[in-house]
N, C-alpha and C positions, 0 to 999 in steps of 0.2 A: 137891509138886505140880509144881513146876516139872523136876525132874529126871525125873518120872515122862513129863512131855509129852515133853522132849527125845529119852527111850528111845524113844518110840513114832515120833516123826520118823526118829531112825537107825533102825529098823529097818524103816522104810516104811510103818506101819501107818497113816500119817495123809496119805497120799500125795495130793494136791489141795488140802490145806488149808493156810492162810497161816501161814509158820513164827511170826509177831508173836505168836499164840495163845501160846506157850511164856511171854511176858511177859503178854499182856491176863488170859488166864483165872484165873492167880494173883491179880492187882491187882484182877479183878471179886470173887473172893471174897472176898478181903480185905476191900475196900470194905463188901460184903455184911457179913459177919461182925462187923467192927468198926465201921462204920457211916462216915459221912463227911458233908460238909455239905450236900451235894445231896440231896433225897430223892429227885429220879427223872432221873437223868442222862441227856442227849441218847444215844440209842443202844441204852439198856440192855436192850430187848425183842430187837434185833438180836442183841444179844452172847449172851444167853440161847438164843435159838434156834440159833445158831450152835455153844454148846457142846452143846446138845441133838441136835445133827446129829452132831458128833464124838462123843459119848458112844454113839448107835446106832450108828455106824459101827465104833466098837471091840469094842463088844457083838457084831455081826453078824459080825466075823473070829471071836471065843471059839467063837460058837456053831459055826461050822463047824468050827473045830480041835476040837473037845469031840468030834464024830461022826466023828472022823477024816479029814474032807475035808480036802484041800490049802489053805490060807490064801495066796490071790494078793491082789495090789493091785487096786483098781478097774479100772483099764485092761485088768488081765488077764481079766477075766472073759469069760464066753462071752455 
């Protein structure tokens, strides 16, 4: 997952998102999949919302590209 996030940032697909997500999202995934000592760490809901926003952003880029439209960063949008 980390390599995919790094690639997305390098390609400019996640312009406007914090690059700390490269480390944070895989850590969140691992703690959810493998468990941890705290059941409800502070900020978990905010992290999940941020991940949802990131996923929606990436899929909106794919949707535009699949219809033959030019994929641009959010700053270049009309």
